[in-house]
N, C-alpha and C positions, 0 to 999 in steps of 0.2 A: 489582309495575313493573320491567320489564324493563331491561337498560341499554340505549341507543342503538346502533343501527350506526354508526361513524362513519370505519373504516376499508375492511372489507371485509365480506362478504356472501357467503354460499352455504348451501350445505346443513348445513354447519358447526353453525349458527348462532354464539354468544358463541365455541365453539371457532376462529373463522376469526380472530379479532380476537387471539386469545392466540398463533396461528402467527404471525400477519401481525409483531405487534410481535416477538416472539422470533426471527424471521429479521431483522428491520432492527436489534434489538439486537445480534447476532452480527454482526452487517455494519459495524455503527459500533464493536464494541467491537476487532475485527479493522483496519479501519481506525486505528485508534487506539494500537495496537499496531505496526502496521506507519510511523505518519510519526512516535512514538517511537523508534523502530529506528535511523530513515533519518537520525533528527539527532543520531545518536550515530558516523556511518559518515563517514569520512575520503573526500570524493570522487576519484574517480579523473580527474583532466584531463589526463592521456596529459602531463604535463610528464614529460620527458629527465632520466635521472640520470645523473652524470658516473660513467665509467670510474673503476677503480683509480687505471688509469696520469693520472689525471686530464684526459683527452681526455670529449669527450660522444662519443657512441654516435653510430653513422650512421642516417640515416632509413631506414625500411622502401623506400619508396618515394622515391630519389633523384633527385633536378633533371636532366636531361638536359643 
């Protein structure tokens, strides 16, 4: 008795399932790695830092 086709079907038979599940697993692993890496990175919110003289830097786009 062969395993029922659950996710994929095609000319490769049961290998369609193996290929489909391996691609899905690789995708989930890559998404997990990118999520973990993004949790450890401080976001750049564009906050201005003070210059050495203590003054705030001028904006790139000054108001007129």
